[in-house]
TIDRENMI-248615 format. One record per residue (C-alpha): residue number from 0; residue in one letter; x, y, z. Coordinates in steps of 0.001 Angstrom, whole numbers. Example, Ala and Ser with C-alpha at 12.3 -4.5 7.8 and 13.67 -1.06 7.14 Angstrom:
! TIDRENMI-248615
n	res	X	Y	Z
0	A	12300	-4500	7800
1	S	13670	-1060	7140
This chain:
! TIDRENMI-248615
n	res	X	Y	Z
0	M	-42559	11059	-6574
1	T	-39179	12325	-5370
2	V	-37267	10063	-7770
3	N	-39465	11066	-10715
4	T	-39084	14757	-9913
5	H	-35315	14368	-9624
6	F	-35188	12554	-12981
7	L	-37400	15198	-14620
8	N	-35232	18019	-13291
9	N	-32078	16335	-14595
10	Y	-33705	15743	-17985
11	R	-34786	19365	-18258
12	L	-31317	20547	-17285
13	K	-29737	18315	-19937
14	V	-32141	19541	-22646
15	A	-31491	23165	-21694
16	F	-27738	22539	-21848
17	H	-27916	21012	-25316
18	V	-30176	23757	-26673
19	G	-27855	26378	-25202
20	V	-24769	24808	-26805
21	W	-26348	24750	-30274
22	L	-27575	28337	-29942
23	V	-24070	29449	-28960
24	L	-22606	27595	-31956
25	I	-25060	29306	-34302
26	L	-24163	32728	-32909
27	V	-20433	31994	-33130
28	Y	-20897	30799	-36720
29	A	-22787	33963	-37599
30	W	-20177	36193	-35993
31	L	-17193	34467	-37643
32	F	-18651	34288	-41145
33	Q	-20567	37567	-41177
34	P	-17713	39292	-43093
35	L	-17958	36601	-45806
36	Y	-21735	36599	-46133
37	G	-22200	40354	-46041
38	D	-24719	40808	-43235
39	L	-25570	39228	-39855
40	G	-29047	38012	-40882
41	M	-27673	36009	-43796
42	S	-24957	34581	-41529
43	I	-27560	33369	-39021
44	L	-29630	31722	-41784
45	R	-26600	29970	-43202
46	G	-25634	28944	-39671
47	L	-29055	27339	-39230
48	G	-28732	25661	-42625
49	N	-25415	24081	-41650
50	L	-25743	23468	-37914
51	L	-29248	21984	-37842
52	P	-28206	19075	-40122
53	M	-25092	18692	-37976
54	A	-27363	18468	-34907
55	V	-29298	15683	-36657
56	L	-25963	13952	-37323
57	F	-24890	14405	-33707
58	Y	-28028	12883	-32151
59	A	-28467	10147	-34747
60	N	-24916	9048	-34035
61	L	-25772	8804	-30324
62	W	-28225	6052	-31245
63	L	-25613	4348	-33440
64	V	-23128	4314	-30569
65	E	-25755	2802	-28275
66	R	-26970	326	-30901
67	Y	-23670	-885	-32379
68	F	-20502	571	-30807
69	E	-21336	-375	-27201
70	K	-22185	-3901	-28340
71	N	-18790	-4275	-30053
72	R	-20340	-4254	-33516
73	Y	-17743	-1836	-34849
74	V	-18063	-2674	-38560
75	Q	-21791	-1941	-38571
76	F	-21173	1231	-36602
77	L	-18550	2540	-39044
78	L	-20740	1626	-42023
79	W	-23855	3382	-40793
80	A	-21881	6354	-39434
81	T	-20224	6819	-42842
82	V	-23552	6606	-44661
83	L	-25070	9078	-42229
84	M	-22119	11454	-42494
85	I	-22206	11463	-46334
86	G	-25968	11909	-46377
87	I	-25823	14912	-44030
88	A	-22923	16351	-46060
89	A	-24999	16100	-49245
90	L	-27915	17788	-47503
91	R	-25724	20661	-46341
92	V	-24187	21115	-49792
93	N	-27619	21339	-51390
94	L	-28907	23718	-48724
95	N	-25970	26070	-49312
96	Q	-26891	26301	-52999
97	F	-29917	28386	-52008
98	F	-27725	31091	-50475
99	P	-25714	33768	-52305
100	E	-22308	32639	-53518
101	I	-19292	33600	-51413
102	K	-16739	35826	-53056
103	P	-14060	33704	-54808
104	S	-11260	35548	-53001
105	S	-12584	34337	-49643
106	V	-12094	30579	-50301
107	I	-9129	28432	-51232
108	L	-10847	25532	-53018
109	S	-12732	25713	-56288
110	P	-16489	26426	-56122
111	G	-17281	22800	-57005
112	N	-15316	21326	-54061
113	K	-15441	23935	-51324
114	W	-18819	22952	-49866
115	W	-18141	19225	-49965
116	A	-14743	19568	-48281
117	G	-16093	21796	-45529
118	A	-19173	19636	-44966
119	V	-17202	16364	-44770
120	L	-14573	17744	-42393
121	T	-17071	19331	-40008
122	N	-19271	16229	-40141
123	I	-16341	14000	-39189
124	L	-15579	16307	-36275
125	T	-19250	16168	-35235
126	L	-19200	12359	-35350
127	L	-16077	12216	-33170
128	V	-17540	14593	-30600
129	S	-20870	12742	-30625
130	T	-19213	9341	-30198
131	F	-16992	10521	-27360
132	Y	-19951	12216	-25643
133	Q	-22165	9141	-25808
134	I	-19428	6824	-24557
135	L	-18972	9049	-21520
136	E	-22748	9265	-21072
137	I	-23093	5466	-21123
138	R	-20192	5029	-18706
139	F	-21735	7542	-16320
140	R	-25118	5831	-16591
141	H	-23589	2440	-15808
142	E	-21755	3872	-12810
143	Q	-25021	5299	-11491
144	Q	-26775	1966	-11987
145	N	-23950	93	-10241
146	A	-23994	2599	-7400
147	A	-27761	2150	-7040
148	I	-27370	-1638	-6965
149	I	-24606	-1438	-4366
150	S	-26702	963	-2309
151	K	-29669	-1421	-2372
152	Q	-27430	-4353	-1443
153	N	-25908	-2390	1438
154	E	-29353	-1350	2636
155	A	-30563	-4958	2539
156	Q	-27473	-6107	4427
157	L	-27889	-3305	6947
158	Q	-31525	-4250	7534
159	F	-30426	-7840	8065
160	L	-27780	-6784	10564
161	R	-30214	-4547	12413
162	A	-32723	-7406	12539
163	Q	-30091	-9526	14283
164	I	-29714	-7029	17124
165	N	-33201	-7317	18598
166	P	-33192	-11104	19233
167	H	-29620	-10900	20505
168	F	-30520	-8112	22906
169	L	-33690	-9879	24045
170	F	-31825	-13163	24564
171	N	-29219	-11553	26829
172	T	-31797	-9578	28801
173	L	-34069	-12567	29362
174	N	-31068	-14459	30716
175	N	-30714	-11765	33381
176	I	-34397	-11990	34299
177	Y	-34245	-15786	34355
178	S	-31378	-15709	36854
179	L	-33542	-13649	39201
180	A	-36652	-15735	38670
181	V	-34775	-18914	39598
182	V	-33957	-17559	43057
183	R	-37429	-15939	43341
184	S	-35921	-12497	43713
185	P	-38378	-9735	44663
186	Q	-36766	-7609	41933
187	T	-38051	-9854	39172
188	A	-41229	-7821	38675
189	D	-39279	-4551	38537
190	M	-36882	-6125	36089
191	V	-39741	-7156	33790
192	M	-41072	-3590	33931
193	Q	-37633	-2243	33083
194	L	-37410	-4703	30220
195	S	-40703	-3429	28807
196	K	-39234	73	28613
197	L	-36202	-1201	26770
198	L	-38317	-3239	24388
199	R	-40344	-144	23556
200	Y	-37105	1480	22465
201	V	-36014	-1599	20517
202	V	-39352	-2089	18749
203	Y	-40132	1512	17863
204	D	-37084	3809	18054
205	S	-34681	1328	16470
206	K	-36667	1443	13215
207	A	-35568	5020	12562
208	E	-32549	5646	10352
209	Q	-30992	7866	13014
210	I	-31855	8849	16567
211	P	-30516	11505	18968
212	L	-27355	10462	20755
213	E	-29061	11333	24049
214	T	-31662	8620	23365
215	E	-28977	5990	22885
216	I	-27247	7123	26091
217	D	-30525	6855	28001
218	H	-30989	3353	26591
219	I	-27540	2353	27870
220	E	-28300	3671	31345
221	Q	-31577	1725	31463
222	Y	-29815	-1419	30335
223	L	-27146	-1020	33026
224	Q	-29834	-471	35632
225	L	-31491	-3669	34491
226	F	-28182	-5525	34674
227	R	-27478	-4278	38208
228	M	-30812	-5706	39403
229	R	-29556	-9243	38912
230	S	-27069	-8864	41761
231	E	-27819	-8209	45399
232	A	-24370	-6693	45933
233	P	-23419	-3400	44248
234	L	-21588	-3872	40961
235	N	-18549	-1827	40016
236	I	-19925	-287	36823
237	T	-19176	3247	35655
238	F	-20434	5112	32602
239	Q	-18855	8467	31789
240	V	-20100	10897	29132
241	S	-18204	14002	28071
242	G	-18200	16494	25254
243	P	-20936	18283	23298
244	I	-23520	15577	22647
245	E	-26486	17869	22016
246	G	-27863	17700	18498
247	L	-25796	14683	17439
248	R	-27557	11763	15764
249	L	-26443	8242	14916
250	E	-27746	4860	13844
251	P	-29890	3334	16643
252	M	-28352	652	18831
253	M	-24794	1374	17740
254	L	-23422	1553	21279
255	I	-25464	-1070	23113
256	P	-23707	-4108	21518
257	L	-20487	-3145	23322
258	V	-22384	-2669	26585
259	E	-24020	-6078	26172
260	N	-20637	-7612	25442
261	C	-19244	-6197	28689
262	C	-22185	-7369	30770
263	K	-22105	-10824	29233
264	H	-18401	-11490	29712
265	A	-17615	-9564	32919
266	D	-16662	-11973	35711
267	F	-18761	-10508	38545
268	D	-19756	-13996	39705
269	T	-16183	-15151	40342
270	N	-14116	-12000	40849
271	E	-14595	-9602	43750
272	K	-12577	-6975	41893
273	A	-14552	-7286	38665
274	F	-15552	-4065	36935
275	I	-17015	-2521	33796
276	R	-15826	860	32506
277	L	-17766	2656	29791
278	E	-16575	5965	28357
279	L	-18307	8044	25693
280	R	-16499	11150	24480
281	V	-17296	13634	21710
282	E	-14249	15554	20570
283	N	-13294	17436	17384
284	G	-16242	16081	15435
285	W	-15579	12449	16421
286	L	-17570	10220	18727
287	H	-15372	7866	20768
288	F	-16859	4959	22706
289	H	-14592	2720	24753
290	T	-15482	-220	26987
291	T	-13377	-2241	29419
292	N	-14388	-5264	31452
293	T	-12597	-7841	33533
294	K	-12973	-11437	32396
295	N	-12268	-15001	33356
296	D	-10745	-16988	30495
297	Q	-11536	-20235	32306
298	D	-15272	-19591	31964
299	R	-15992	-20673	28389
300	Q	-19703	-21257	28929
301	K	-20507	-17629	28089
302	D	-18918	-18004	24682
303	Q	-20879	-21078	23632
304	V	-23976	-19095	22593
305	G	-24142	-15773	20806
306	G	-21188	-13962	19316
307	V	-23425	-11707	17240
308	G	-22690	-8358	18867
309	L	-19137	-7390	17904
310	D	-19181	-8868	14399
311	N	-22535	-7227	13773
312	L	-21224	-3867	14927
313	R	-18065	-4164	12825
314	Q	-20102	-4812	9672
315	R	-22526	-1987	10400
316	L	-19641	430	10830
317	E	-18240	-623	7451
318	L	-21597	50	5795
319	L	-22599	3231	7606
320	Y	-19261	4961	8084
321	P	-16889	3798	5336
322	N	-13469	5429	5730
323	A	-14868	7395	8679
324	H	-14527	5022	11597
325	R	-12024	3083	13686
326	F	-12667	-194	15542
327	T	-10198	-1855	17905
328	T	-10203	-4762	20369
329	Q	-7585	-5723	22951
330	D	-7794	-9126	24604
331	K	-5485	-8950	27607
332	I	-4878	-11512	30338
333	A	-7688	-10447	32667
334	V	-9244	-7504	30800
335	F	-11007	-7130	27491
336	E	-11205	-3719	25799
337	V	-13223	-2595	22794
338	G	-13407	838	21274
339	F	-14634	2531	18181
340	S	-14683	6054	16828
341	I	-16948	7478	14159
342	K	-16857	10766	12299
343	M	-20048	12648	13102
344	D	-21795	14838	10511
């Protein structure tokens, strides 16, 4: 219904524009030639007698451009355009015979040639304007169609990328629960309950096109709480939020892939000084999210499965925020850093 209404409104606007242009031309014709024809009423009638056939020529040529010119059939186009132009010229010449003759002093050509010369010249001009107009119209139409196709392709790709997030998230979270279940940790039940809250967010909230930034932040905090449960010792994890976040909205699960990446690759099991630093900052209309985690390059087992998160996020940023985002990674000796910034509406 929305698309049809939008199309109907555009069609009505185009029709009104065309009608307005022809009415203005008739009035200009009447005003310019009123001194020649003697009175304004006669000038308007003669304007109608000349401009209405020219309107027929204009719109008939639109079809010729569509039918022949755009299909590279230039000979047929020129042939039919010439026939049409001469036919409309003959019609105009005959129509002008019904009106009073113009004073001889007001024209340069002889009475036998003046109407034909004027009709042919103005008809050629009408054909040129009509052809140029329709070419631009067709080009604009093709651009709109291409843009619609690209938009549909991007939407399909985005849906595919978003569909990848849920299994990836669930896989990582179940790994955490499994590690507790193996050692029969008393926190396993609480962890399953926490997981159910996160899954409610993943299943329902992630289907929306955009969600409040506060919701995504709350999701991160729940995920970190779930991750901390896997360890009996306190984990060095900090999450700082600064800036005006109220009222901001973004694509769901834009931030959590970086958090998952940190939790997956941080070396808490082998490094007493291991840490995760998460910083979210809103400043000057930009949202900045930066993550840092220590890592152990000798532990390659974590890299054997997965690898969806960062590539997925990079592609989503390209689709959702073209020319309005930055994405960087720094792989240092013992620390891995990822950050991105997006321009908020």
